[in-house]
N, C-alpha and C positions, 0 to 999 in steps of 0.2 A: 323454516322454523327451527329454533334452537332447542336442544335437549333441556329438560327441566333442570334448574339449578345453574345453568350456564348463562353468562351475560350475553346480551344481544350483540350480534355482529355489527361492527362499526362500518359505515359506508365511507368514512373519511380515509383519504389516501395519505400515506406517510409523507411528511415533508422532506424534501431532499436536504442533505447536509449543507450547511452554510459554506460557501466558498471562502477559502483562506488564501492569503497572499503567500506565494511560494518564494523561498529564498532564491536569489539569483543563481547560486550554485549549491544545490542541496547536498547535505552530508548527514550522516547518522549522528544522533546525539551521543555524547560520550557515555551516557548511561546505558547504552545498548551495544550489543556485539552481535554481528552477523556471522554465522558459521554453519558449515555443513555438519549435520549429525547423522553418522552412518546408521545408528540404531533407529532413528526416525525415517531414514532414507529420504531426507529432505533438508533444505536450508531452514534455519531457525533464527529468530531474533531473540537473543537472551537479554534479560534485564534482572536487577536484583530480586524482584518479586516473582519471577517466572520466566515463561518462554512463549513465543508465538511461532507456531509452525506455519511456514509460508508455502504457497503454491509456487510452481516453477516461474510463472510470469512475474509475480511479486518479487521473488528472489532475484531475478535478472535485473529488475529495475533497481532494487535496493543495493545490489552489488555495485552499481554505478554511482551511488550517492557518496562520492568521495570529496566533494567540495571543488571539483575541477570542471564538471560538466553542468550545463544548464538543463532544465527540464526538456527543452527542445533538443539539446545535444544528446541527452539520454535516449529520447525517442528516435532520433536519427541513427544513433549507433545500433539500437535494437532493430530498427527497420532494415538496415544494411545487413546485420548479422543473420536475421531470420527471413530475409527477402519478403517482407511485408510492407504495406503502406498504410498510413492513416491511423497509427496507434497513439499519436500524440495526446488526444483527449483521455485515453485510458491511463497513460503514464501520468498525466497531470492529476487525474482523479486519485490514483494511488498515492502520489506525493502529497496531495492535500490531506488525505486521510492520515498519512504519516505525520504531517505537521500537527493536525488536530490531536493525535495520540501522543505527541511528544517524541516520536522516533526520529523525525527529520528536523533539522535546524538550518 
């Protein structure tokens, strides 16, 4: 039961984001700059209207978006670097989100 004045809880589940086509060799849009910010102690994505603070995994992926590697190449490089397997789907999810937000072209 909901508290008085609050809307009823929805049983609907959120729809997953629509898949977008990834560029063959993802790179950052020229409107964005990736840099490490010591004050934030984090990598950030800067753009004219603001900043996005990135977690370590996102930063490692975006640091490789230089137009030279494919999504699979980025995943393979990270798998080798961190001795992990099977991160391709997560890499592609982040890249798709980056395309949707205009970070990746």
